[in-house]
C-alpha positions as CSV (number, residue, x, y, z in Angstrom):
1,M,-2.1,14.0,11.7
2,K,-1.3,17.4,10.3
3,L,1.6,17.6,7.8
4,G,2.1,21.3,7.1
5,A,-1.1,22.4,5.5
6,F,-2.3,18.9,4.7
7,E,-4.2,16.4,6.9
8,M,-3.5,12.6,6.8
9,Y,-5.6,9.8,8.2
10,P,-5.0,6.1,8.3
11,V,-8.1,4.3,7.0
12,T,-8.2,0.5,7.4
13,D,-9.9,-2.2,5.4
14,G,-9.2,-4.7,8.2
15,R,-6.6,-7.4,8.4
16,F,-5.5,-10.6,6.7
17,R,-2.7,-13.2,6.8
18,L,0.0,-14.3,4.4
19,D,2.6,-17.0,4.6
20,G,5.5,-15.9,6.8
21,G,8.1,-17.6,4.7
22,A,6.8,-15.8,1.6
23,M,6.8,-12.5,3.4
24,F,10.5,-12.8,4.4
25,G,12.0,-14.5,1.4
26,V,15.5,-15.9,2.1
27,V,15.4,-14.9,5.8
28,P,15.1,-18.2,7.9
29,K,12.0,-18.6,10.0
30,V,14.1,-19.0,13.1
31,I,15.0,-15.3,12.7
32,W,11.8,-13.8,11.4
33,Q,9.5,-15.5,13.9
34,K,11.1,-13.5,16.6
35,C,9.3,-10.4,15.4
36,C,6.3,-12.0,13.6
37,E,4.4,-14.8,15.3
38,A,2.9,-17.3,12.8
39,D,-0.3,-19.3,13.2
40,E,-0.6,-23.1,12.7
41,L,-0.6,-22.6,8.9
42,N,2.6,-20.5,9.1
43,R,0.6,-17.3,8.3
44,I,1.5,-13.9,9.9
45,P,-1.0,-11.1,10.6
46,L,-0.9,-8.0,8.4
47,S,-2.9,-4.9,8.3
48,L,-4.7,-3.3,5.4
49,T,-3.9,0.3,6.2
50,C,-4.7,2.7,3.4
51,L,-4.1,6.5,3.5
52,L,-6.5,9.4,3.2
53,I,-4.9,12.8,2.4
54,R,-6.9,16.0,2.5
55,A,-5.0,18.6,0.4
56,H,-6.0,21.5,-1.9
57,G,-9.7,20.9,-1.1
58,K,-9.5,17.3,-2.4
59,N,-9.9,13.9,-0.7
60,I,-7.1,11.7,-1.9
61,L,-7.1,7.9,-1.2
62,V,-3.9,5.9,-1.5
63,D,-4.6,2.2,-2.1
64,T,-8.0,0.6,-1.4
65,G,-7.4,-2.7,0.5
66,L,-9.0,-6.0,-0.3
67,G,-12.5,-4.9,-1.1
68,S,-15.7,-7.1,-0.8
69,K,-15.8,-9.1,-4.0
70,E,-13.8,-12.2,-2.9
71,D,-15.6,-15.5,-2.0
72,D,-15.6,-17.5,1.2
73,K,-12.8,-19.8,0.1
74,F,-10.5,-16.8,-0.5
75,Q,-11.4,-15.2,2.8
76,R,-10.6,-18.5,4.7
77,M,-7.3,-18.9,2.8
78,F,-6.1,-15.5,3.8
79,A,-7.9,-15.3,7.2
80,V,-9.6,-12.0,6.2
81,E,-11.1,-9.9,8.9
82,R,-12.6,-6.7,7.4
83,T,-13.6,-5.0,10.6
84,P,-14.0,-2.2,9.8
85,T,-14.1,-2.0,6.1
86,L,-12.6,0.8,4.1
87,L,-16.0,2.4,3.4
88,V,-16.8,2.3,7.1
89,S,-13.5,3.8,7.9
90,L,-14.2,6.6,5.5
91,K,-17.7,7.1,6.8
92,R,-16.3,7.7,10.3
93,L,-14.5,10.7,8.8
94,G,-17.7,11.9,7.2
95,L,-16.9,10.7,3.7
96,G,-18.9,8.6,1.3
97,R,-17.9,7.0,-2.0
98,E,-18.8,10.1,-4.0
99,D,-16.5,12.3,-1.8
100,I,-13.2,10.8,-3.0
101,H,-11.6,12.9,-5.8
102,M,-8.4,10.9,-6.4
103,V,-7.3,7.2,-5.9
104,I,-3.6,6.5,-6.1
105,N,-2.7,2.8,-6.4
106,T,0.8,1.8,-5.4
107,H,0.3,-1.3,-7.6
108,L,-2.5,-3.6,-8.6
109,H,-2.1,-6.6,-6.3
110,F,-5.4,-7.8,-4.8
111,D,-4.6,-6.5,-1.3
112,H,-3.9,-3.0,-2.6
113,A,-6.5,-2.6,-5.3
114,G,-9.3,-4.9,-4.3
115,G,-11.4,-2.0,-3.1
116,N,-11.0,-0.1,-6.4
117,T,-14.3,-1.7,-7.5
118,M,-17.4,-3.3,-6.0
119,K,-20.1,-5.7,-7.0
120,E,-23.6,-4.4,-7.3
121,E,-26.6,-6.5,-6.4
122,D,-27.1,-7.5,-10.1
123,G,-23.5,-8.8,-10.2
124,T,-22.1,-5.8,-12.2
125,I,-18.6,-4.7,-11.2
126,R,-18.3,-0.9,-11.0
127,P,-15.7,1.6,-9.6
128,T,-16.2,2.0,-5.9
129,F,-15.5,5.7,-6.2
130,P,-17.5,7.0,-9.1
131,K,-16.2,10.6,-9.1
132,A,-12.5,9.8,-8.6
133,Q,-9.7,9.8,-11.0
134,Y,-7.6,6.7,-10.5
135,Y,-3.8,6.9,-10.9
136,I,-1.3,4.1,-11.7
137,Q,1.9,3.6,-13.5
138,H,1.1,2.6,-17.1
139,G,3.7,-0.2,-16.9
140,E,2.0,-1.6,-13.8
141,F,-1.4,-1.6,-15.6
142,E,0.2,-3.4,-18.6
143,D,1.8,-6.0,-16.4
144,A,-1.4,-6.6,-14.6
145,A,-3.4,-6.9,-17.8
146,R,-0.9,-9.3,-19.2
147,A,-0.2,-11.3,-16.1
148,N,1.7,-14.6,-16.5
149,E,1.8,-17.9,-14.6
150,R,4.0,-16.2,-11.9
151,T,1.9,-13.1,-11.4
152,K,-1.7,-13.9,-12.2
153,A,-2.7,-15.0,-8.7
154,S,-1.9,-11.5,-7.5
155,Y,-3.7,-9.6,-10.3
156,R,-7.4,-9.9,-10.5
157,R,-8.9,-8.2,-13.5
158,D,-12.1,-7.2,-11.8
159,N,-10.0,-4.8,-9.7
160,F,-8.9,-2.7,-12.6
161,T,-10.5,-3.4,-16.0
162,P,-14.0,-1.9,-15.0
163,I,-12.2,1.4,-14.3
164,A,-10.7,1.4,-17.7
165,H,-14.2,0.8,-19.3
166,V,-15.4,4.1,-17.8
167,N,-12.2,6.0,-18.5
168,Q,-11.4,6.8,-14.9
169,W,-7.7,5.7,-15.1
170,E,-4.9,8.2,-15.6
171,F,-1.7,6.5,-16.5
172,L,1.6,7.7,-15.3
173,H,5.0,7.3,-17.0
174,G,7.5,7.7,-14.2
175,D,7.6,10.1,-11.3
176,R,5.0,12.8,-11.4
177,E,3.6,15.5,-9.1
178,L,-0.2,15.0,-9.2
179,L,-1.0,18.0,-7.1
180,P,1.4,20.5,-5.4
181,G,3.1,18.4,-2.7
182,I,1.6,15.1,-3.8
183,T,4.0,13.1,-5.9
184,A,4.0,9.5,-7.2
185,I,7.5,8.1,-7.2
186,V,8.5,4.9,-8.9
187,T,9.9,2.5,-6.3
188,A,10.5,-0.6,-8.4
189,G,11.3,-4.1,-7.1
190,H,8.2,-5.6,-5.7
191,T,6.8,-5.1,-9.2
192,R,8.4,-3.5,-12.2
193,C,6.5,-0.3,-11.8
194,H,5.5,-0.2,-8.1
195,Q,5.2,3.4,-6.8
196,G,5.2,5.2,-3.5
197,V,3.6,8.5,-2.6
198,K,5.6,11.4,-1.3
199,I,3.6,14.0,0.6
200,E,5.3,17.4,1.2
201,S,4.0,20.5,2.8
202,E,5.6,23.5,4.6
203,G,9.0,21.7,4.8
204,K,7.6,18.4,6.2
205,V,7.7,15.2,4.2
206,A,5.9,11.9,4.6
207,F,6.3,8.8,2.4
208,F,3.8,6.0,1.9
209,L,5.8,2.9,1.2
210,G,3.3,0.4,-0.1
211,D,5.0,-3.0,-0.5
212,L,8.5,-1.6,-0.8
213,I,8.8,-2.0,3.0
214,P,5.5,-3.5,4.0
215,T,6.2,-3.7,7.8
216,V,8.7,-2.3,10.3
217,S,10.2,-5.8,10.4
218,H,11.2,-5.4,6.8
219,L,13.5,-2.4,7.5
220,P,16.7,-4.4,7.3
221,L,17.9,-4.2,3.8
222,P,18.1,-8.0,3.1
223,Y,14.6,-8.6,4.5
224,I,12.8,-8.8,1.1
225,M,9.6,-10.6,0.3
226,G,9.5,-13.8,-1.7
227,Y,6.7,-12.1,-3.6
228,D,9.0,-9.5,-5.0
229,L,9.6,-10.0,-8.7
230,F,12.9,-8.1,-8.7
231,P,14.5,-8.6,-5.3
232,I,17.9,-7.1,-6.1
233,Q,16.1,-4.0,-7.4
234,T,14.1,-3.9,-4.2
235,L,17.3,-3.9,-2.2
236,E,18.7,-0.9,-4.0
237,T,15.3,1.0,-3.9
238,K,15.1,0.4,-0.2
239,R,18.6,1.7,0.3
240,W,17.8,4.8,-1.7
241,I,14.5,5.5,0.1
242,L,15.9,4.8,3.6
243,D,18.9,7.0,3.1
244,R,16.8,9.9,2.0
245,A,14.3,9.3,4.8
246,F,17.1,9.4,7.3
247,E,18.9,12.4,5.9
248,E,15.8,14.5,5.2
249,K,13.7,13.3,8.3
250,W,10.8,11.9,6.4
251,L,7.9,10.3,8.2
252,L,7.5,6.8,6.8
253,L,4.0,5.3,6.5
254,F,3.6,1.5,6.6
255,E,0.7,-0.2,4.9
256,H,0.9,-3.8,6.3
257,D,2.3,-3.5,9.8
258,P,-0.3,-4.7,12.3
259,L,1.1,-2.6,15.2
260,V,3.0,0.4,13.8
261,Q,1.6,2.8,11.2
262,A,4.2,5.5,11.0
263,G,7.7,6.6,12.3
264,H,11.0,8.2,11.6
265,V,13.9,6.1,10.5
266,H,17.3,6.3,12.3
267,R,20.7,4.7,11.6
268,D,23.1,3.2,14.1
269,Q,26.9,3.3,14.0
270,E,26.9,0.0,12.0
271,G,24.7,1.6,9.3
272,K,21.6,-0.4,10.3
273,Y,18.2,1.2,10.3
274,F,15.6,1.2,13.0
275,L,12.3,3.1,13.5
276,R,11.1,5.4,16.2
277,E,7.3,5.2,16.1
278,V,5.2,8.4,16.0
279,K,2.5,7.9,18.6
280,A,0.6,11.0,17.6
281,W,-0.4,9.2,14.5
282,Q,-2.8,7.0,16.5
């Protein structure tokens, strides 16, 4: 898709499944199952849709999916289907590992940062994209490095510490324009320093949501994941983003929806939000 002078491509790392109850928090299953069918283990299907942006002569990757380092037990637990993988998706666009200039992580949970690194044949963990600068909020990196009993299952050190060892991280301290029209914006709630990415060119705006609003089914304000560490903050951040997206006609980009990748948000007379999918994104 063209966005002004920029180009945007969805690049997938496959699919996986998470517990439906955890994905919808306090929303009862009798309600959420109308939009998300669960399997026999109560898991719902989710996509691993990352974003490639071509802007200012650079290839910019937003999030990196699950990656290839996890064992068979992990893949069975989360019903992982990495077909195609992120690297295959990039190859279809004529890009190799060395062609990525920037990697922006929304946060460092394993399904968003797993592809940051890869395991070599000798077992060494190295950055997947050797020529890229990786960008993350400094507070997110600190929280990942000091994960506690509540968060350590989501943060896997092999996804981020090898990058620090070769000095490829650039730490952000709040909102920051990384390139003209490419801005990291803190969207706290899911984690303390979760960030989204605003893409703006020639008067057109798109916004990559990450886990703030993981699927279209999470558009209703109270539909907040049980995984969110600060759910009340998620509520207010969602309200702020959806209001701006409606008023300024942003294109919203969804990372985990298995069917819808992008659309424009609208608001009905009762103030409830709904999405009109952008088919041209396909």
